NUZA-539401 format. One line per field, with one value per residue (C-alpha): x, y, z. Coordinates in pm, 1 decimal. Each point is the difference from the previous one (the first is absolute). Layout:
<sites>
c1	(X	...)
c2	(Y	...)
c3	(Z	...)
</sites>
This chain:
<sites>
c1	(988.7	320.1	21.7	124.1	-282.0	-256.3	127.4	-13.2	-357.4	-92.0	156.1	-172.0	-345.5	-26.8	240.2	59.4	-351.0	-159.5	-374.1	-187.5	-44.1	-357.6	-278.1	111.2	363.2	178.9	336.6	217.8	318.2	232.1	365.4	131.6	-234.9	-334.8	-198.8	-337.9	-200.5	-294.0	-191.6	175.7	-160.8	141.1	353.0	206.5	342.4	253.8	-29.8	261.1	289.9	248.4	263.3	371.4	256.0	-22.3	-377.0	-91.4	19.0	-210.2	-259.3	-19.8	-42.7	-275.8	-195.8	37.4	-128.7	-291.2	-129.7	62.9	-178.8	-300.6	35.1	77.9	256.8	136.5	225.5	278.6	-11.6	363.3	103.4	346.3	72.0	-112.5	248.1	202.7	153.5	9.1	-365.9	-75.6	274.2	-129.7	-352.5	127.4	188.9	-326.4	-183.2	-145.5	1.2	55.5	-225.3	79.5	142.6	-216.6	54.0	-194.3	-102.5	-190.2	-184.5	-203.0	-366.3	-69.8	271.4	-129.9	-367.5	35.4	277.2	-205.5	-338.6	-125.0	69.9	-285.1	-259.7	100.8	-196.4	83.0	-275.1	-8.9	-37.2	-273.7	-114.2	41.4	-41.8	281.7	217.7	-38.3	128.8	301.5	78.3	-32.3	250.6	236.5	6.0	57.8	258.9	206.1	-74.8	-78.9	-292.9	-225.2	-217.3	178.7	-55.4	-370.2	-40.2	194.8	-166.9	-351.1	69.6	136.2	-286.8	-255.7	160.6	220.5	-82.9	155.1	347.4	9.2	-46.0	-4.1	-35.6	-11.5	72.8	-252.3	40.5	-356.1	-116.9	350.9	198.8	354.4	163.3	-74.1	149.2	-84.9	101.0	11.2	-55.0	147.3	-211.7	194.8	305.3	94.6	48.6	-205.6	146.0	-31.2	-25.8	-72.1	33.6	-4.3	-92.3	-68.8	267.7	-174.5	-75.1	340.7	195.6	-307.0	12.6	-270.2	228.0	67.4	-372.6	-75.6	275.0	-158.0	-349.0	115.2	205.4	-314.1	-189.6	280.7	34.7	-376.9	12.0	288.2	287.3	331.7	219.6	-42.8	214.9	87.6	207.3	119.0	113.5	278.6	-269.7	-197.3	290.6	101.1	-361.9	-40.1	329.9	-116.0	-318.4	198.7	24.2	329.9	169.0	68.7	120.8	-49.8	-242.6	18.9	-257.6	148.8	-254.1	-25.8	-204.3	-61.1)
c2	(543.5	6.7	-108.2	-351.5	-61.8	138.7	-218.1	-306.0	89.4	35.2	-336.4	-173.0	146.0	31.4	-259.5	-293.8	56.1	79.5	-31.1	-56.1	328.7	-69.3	-252.8	-305.9	22.8	-214.5	26.2	-309.8	-57.7	-266.9	-65.0	316.9	231.3	168.5	20.7	112.6	-205.4	168.7	-13.7	104.5	344.2	36.4	42.3	-318.2	1.5	-32.2	260.1	-134.4	-242.9	-122.3	-166.1	-72.2	-54.2	-377.8	-21.3	306.0	-154.0	-299.1	228.2	211.0	-309.1	-129.2	324.0	3.1	-356.1	82.8	300.7	-139.1	-316.9	220.3	177.3	331.4	269.8	143.2	255.4	-37.3	325.5	49.8	251.5	151.0	-167.0	-350.4	-284.8	-148.5	321.8	-134.7	-109.4	237.8	-155.1	-346.3	99.1	131.4	-324.8	-188.2	196.2	296.2	351.8	291.6	303.5	356.1	38.3	194.1	129.0	-127.5	313.1	37.3	301.6	61.3	44.0	262.2	226.2	-11.6	80.3	372.0	-10.5	133.4	123.5	-53.9	275.1	224.2	-178.0	-348.8	-212.8	-338.3	-260.8	-333.2	-313.7	-232.9	-199.0	-89.3	352.9	129.8	-300.3	78.3	352.7	-134.0	-242.9	276.7	217.9	-296.8	-64.8	367.0	64.5	-315.7	-107.3	-350.3	-238.5	40.9	-311.4	-160.9	312.6	12.8	-367.1	32.0	318.9	-122.0	-322.0	187.1	248.2	-278.4	-263.4	183.9	372.2	77.2	-74.4	244.9	372.7	131.4	360.1	190.2	369.4	163.1	323.7	71.5	-326.3	-119.6	-246.6	138.6	-199.9	-311.2	-212.4	-273.7	-109.9	-358.5	-44.8	-299.2	-80.5	-99.3	200.6	369.7	21.2	131.1	-11.1	279.1	-129.4	113.8	375.4	135.8	328.1	55.8	195.6	337.3	18.7	-86.9	247.1	154.5	-179.8	-258.6	-291.0	162.7	57.3	-369.0	-93.9	230.4	-136.6	-357.7	96.3	141.2	-319.6	-217.0	205.2	-7.0	-379.5	-24.3	-69.9	160.2	-49.3	55.0	-214.7	82.0	-168.5	329.1	54.9	243.3	257.0	-30.3	-44.8	371.5	103.3	-254.5	98.3	362.4	-117.5	-185.0	-357.6	-177.6	-257.2	-339.9	-223.5	-71.1	-239.6	-152.7	-221.4	-304.9	-134.6	-358.9	-67.7	-362.0)
c3	(1987.3	-208.1	-363.1	75.0	247.5	-242.1	-283.8	227.0	96.6	-368.2	-85.8	290.0	-64.9	-377.5	-135.6	235.8	136.1	-336.7	-45.3	-327.5	-184.5	-101.7	-54.0	-191.6	115.1	256.1	175.6	33.4	203.8	-133.5	-69.8	164.0	-191.6	47.9	-322.4	-120.7	-246.0	-169.8	-324.4	-322.3	44.9	352.8	131.5	17.2	156.9	277.6	275.9	243.2	1.1	259.7	-215.9	18.6	-272.3	25.6	-48.8	-204.7	-346.8	99.9	160.5	-315.0	-216.4	229.4	-33.5	-376.9	-12.2	229.1	-192.8	-347.4	110.1	72.2	-334.0	172.0	-63.8	323.5	164.8	253.9	197.1	100.3	265.4	30.3	333.6	-102.4	14.2	-147.7	-129.3	-356.8	-4.5	-287.4	-212.9	81.2	-103.5	-333.2	-56.7	61.3	-270.0	189.5	-144.6	239.9	-15.2	107.9	349.1	245.4	354.1	299.9	192.5	327.0	139.9	315.2	-90.4	266.1	-135.5	-356.4	40.4	-79.0	-259.6	-292.4	-114.5	-356.5	-254.1	-101.7	-208.7	114.0	244.8	152.5	-35.4	187.0	-210.4	121.6	-301.1	-366.8	-136.8	218.6	-78.8	-370.6	67.5	191.1	-281.4	-257.7	188.0	39.5	-373.1	-84.2	272.0	-38.3	-356.5	124.0	-12.5	302.5	-25.6	296.8	209.6	-86.4	93.6	326.5	116.7	-77.6	191.1	303.7	13.0	-29.6	221.7	249.2	-10.4	340.7	-138.1	-291.2	-57.0	-355.9	-115.0	-324.7	-54.4	-231.2	-193.5	-100.6	-150.5	-91.5	213.5	21.7	280.6	204.7	275.0	246.2	349.3	122.6	374.0	181.7	308.4	309.2	-105.3	23.6	-377.8	-289.2	-349.9	-255.5	-356.4	-352.0	42.2	-353.3	-168.0	-368.9	-183.7	-32.2	373.8	142.8	208.2	166.2	333.0	-64.6	92.9	339.0	44.8	-48.2	246.7	260.0	-67.1	51.0	306.8	160.6	-79.6	142.3	319.3	54.5	-15.6	248.0	-239.3	95.2	-306.5	-372.4	-227.5	-361.5	-269.3	-145.4	-357.3	-78.2	-86.3	323.7	242.8	10.7	63.3	278.0	162.9	12.1	172.0	267.5	-127.0	69.4	-225.8	157.6	-282.5	-369.3	-162.5	-347.6	-174.4	-169.3	-247.5	-120.1	-311.4	-89.4)
</sites>
């Protein structure tokens, strides 16, 4: 499958055919867009749009009105190949703020299962309940310097309500959590998404990130998923390219705060 075919498959399965990402969320299709509506603690936003120059501004305004009417902030997840070509400019004009650009990368799960073993003294522990979720949230706050309350809420809800669609792991050095990551499985598609891979500062550069990729690749392959999808930052992209992931397009979050 070439890059164009793979990108079309991704769009068809994970964007136009999006499914709710957890309990309490719903996916709606209206006005040329596919959107998710969740609680304030969940992810709210536009995952797909099929717009033209004539109707784009009206579609943007309709989504702003919809989410603000619900009292929700939301994100328009814009991909580099979305149309019209100036959709990002139009979103800014409507009051959205762009976040850092990332790269959509895809890898074949079977080819990534043996890419790394944990460094000496580090073990990978599956997350199955609240105690493990607390460790993941702790790593997230230390690695990214960001509030993790949304992550704790989302992961607890997925593990309790839909455990077959999520895999979460934490790397432990003795009794200290030093890295964590999760994988979101999309039943009925060949895709599993890798999310949240982060390592605390003192443990970076030792191969733990690669270890967690391999662990999740094994879990995806065992469940019959062919592709792993990542929204890669500038820091993780070089690592993923060395492991065999290929870049398909860019993705940028445009945030609207009411």
